[in-house]
C-alpha positions as CSV (number, residue, x, y, z in Angstrom):
1,M,22.7,5.2,-6.5
2,M,20.8,5.0,-3.3
3,A,18.3,2.7,-2.4
4,T,14.7,4.7,-2.3
5,I,12.7,4.9,0.6
6,F,10.4,1.5,-0.3
7,T,13.8,-0.5,-0.5
8,R,15.0,0.8,2.8
9,I,11.7,0.0,4.2
10,V,12.0,-3.4,2.5
11,N,15.4,-3.7,4.0
12,N,14.0,-2.9,7.4
13,E,16.5,0.5,8.0
14,I,13.0,2.5,7.8
15,P,9.9,1.2,9.9
16,C,6.5,1.1,8.3
17,Y,3.5,-0.5,9.6
18,R,3.3,-3.6,7.5
19,V,-0.1,-5.4,6.4
20,A,1.2,-8.4,4.7
21,E,4.7,-9.7,2.4
22,D,5.5,-12.5,1.0
23,E,9.0,-13.4,-0.8
24,N,8.4,-10.4,-3.7
25,Y,6.0,-8.2,-2.2
26,L,5.4,-5.6,0.5
27,A,2.0,-3.9,1.5
28,F,2.0,-1.0,4.3
29,L,0.2,1.8,5.7
30,D,0.6,4.9,4.2
31,I,2.0,7.3,6.5
32,N,0.2,10.2,4.7
33,P,-3.2,9.0,4.1
34,L,-6.2,10.0,2.5
35,Q,-8.5,7.4,4.1
36,E,-8.1,5.1,7.1
37,G,-6.7,2.0,6.0
38,H,-4.9,3.5,2.9
39,T,-2.0,0.8,2.3
40,L,0.7,0.9,-0.2
41,V,1.6,-2.3,-2.0
42,I,5.6,-2.6,-3.5
43,P,7.8,-5.3,-5.4
44,K,10.3,-6.0,-3.0
45,K,12.5,-5.5,-6.2
46,E,13.3,-1.8,-6.9
47,V,11.9,-0.9,-10.0
48,N,11.1,2.9,-10.9
49,Y,8.4,2.3,-13.6
50,I,5.7,-0.1,-13.0
51,F,5.4,-0.9,-16.7
52,D,9.3,-1.8,-16.7
53,I,8.6,-4.8,-14.1
54,D,9.1,-8.1,-15.6
55,D,5.3,-9.9,-16.6
56,D,5.8,-12.3,-14.1
57,L,6.1,-10.2,-11.0
58,H,4.0,-7.7,-12.7
59,A,0.9,-10.1,-12.5
60,G,2.1,-11.0,-9.1
61,L,2.0,-7.6,-7.9
62,W,-1.7,-7.5,-9.0
63,N,-2.5,-10.5,-7.3
64,F,-0.9,-9.3,-4.3
65,A,-3.0,-6.0,-4.3
66,R,-6.0,-7.8,-4.7
67,K,-5.6,-10.2,-1.8
68,I,-4.7,-7.0,0.0
69,G,-7.7,-5.0,-1.1
70,K,-10.7,-7.5,-0.5
71,A,-8.9,-7.8,3.3
72,I,-9.3,-3.7,4.0
73,G,-12.9,-4.1,2.3
74,K,-13.3,-6.5,4.6
75,V,-12.5,-4.1,8.0
76,V,-12.5,-0.8,6.8
77,P,-15.9,0.7,6.3
78,C,-16.4,1.7,2.6
79,Q,-18.0,1.2,-0.9
80,R,-15.0,0.2,-2.8
81,I,-11.1,0.0,-2.5
82,G,-9.8,2.7,-5.2
83,I,-6.6,1.7,-7.1
84,T,-4.2,4.1,-8.5
85,V,-0.6,4.0,-9.5
86,I,1.1,7.5,-9.8
87,G,4.8,7.1,-9.3
88,L,6.2,10.1,-9.3
89,E,7.2,10.8,-5.4
90,V,9.3,7.8,-5.0
91,P,11.2,6.2,-7.9
92,H,9.9,2.7,-6.4
93,A,6.9,0.6,-8.6
94,H,3.9,1.0,-5.8
95,I,0.0,0.9,-6.3
96,H,-1.9,3.1,-3.8
97,L,-5.2,1.1,-2.6
98,I,-7.5,3.6,-0.9
99,P,-11.3,2.8,1.0
100,L,-13.9,4.8,-0.6
101,K,-17.0,6.0,0.1
102,T,-17.3,9.0,-2.7
103,M,-15.3,9.3,-6.0
104,Y,-13.5,12.6,-4.0
105,D,-12.1,10.2,-1.3
106,M,-8.7,9.6,-3.8
107,D,-8.4,13.4,-4.6
108,F,-4.6,14.0,-3.6
109,R,-5.1,17.2,-3.0
110,R,-7.0,16.4,0.2
111,P,-5.7,17.3,3.4
112,K,-4.2,14.1,5.1
113,L,-5.5,12.2,7.9
114,T,-3.1,11.8,11.0
115,F,-3.0,9.1,13.4
116,T,-1.3,8.0,16.3
117,P,1.3,5.5,16.5
118,E,-0.8,3.3,18.4
119,E,-3.8,4.0,15.9
120,F,-1.8,3.0,12.4
121,N,-0.4,-0.3,14.9
122,Q,-4.5,-0.9,14.9
123,I,-5.5,-0.1,11.6
124,A,-2.3,-2.4,10.0
125,Q,-3.1,-5.3,12.5
126,K,-7.0,-5.6,11.8
127,I,-6.0,-5.3,7.8
128,A,-3.7,-8.2,8.4
129,D,-5.6,-10.1,10.2
130,A,-8.2,-10.6,7.5
131,V,-5.7,-11.0,4.5
132,E,-6.4,-14.7,3.1
133,K,-3.6,-16.7,4.0
């Protein structure tokens, strides 16, 4: 079976705007964001469905996402960080972290925002700098 696009990102075969990573997890900006700072958090191990991840990796994924969500909240003006797990578009478990000003900011039917590569790099760097080490 062919590796998912996220596994290819983990393996540096496809570039991304990395926010943070460790040996088990990776956080990077969504390239079709609903809001500035919209970040995806994934386990590096390719697992299709989030509830199929083993207990330790699953707990670690949520702890890693929490750390990233706090960093986003420090640098992107918003009221909260919304969390969603849909998992239909890529068969690799992932968490969406989306800065919210209103409840409607997480509506995936909304037009996606566009940023230049330079803007994506600046956003990713601001979040990366705010991640608690």
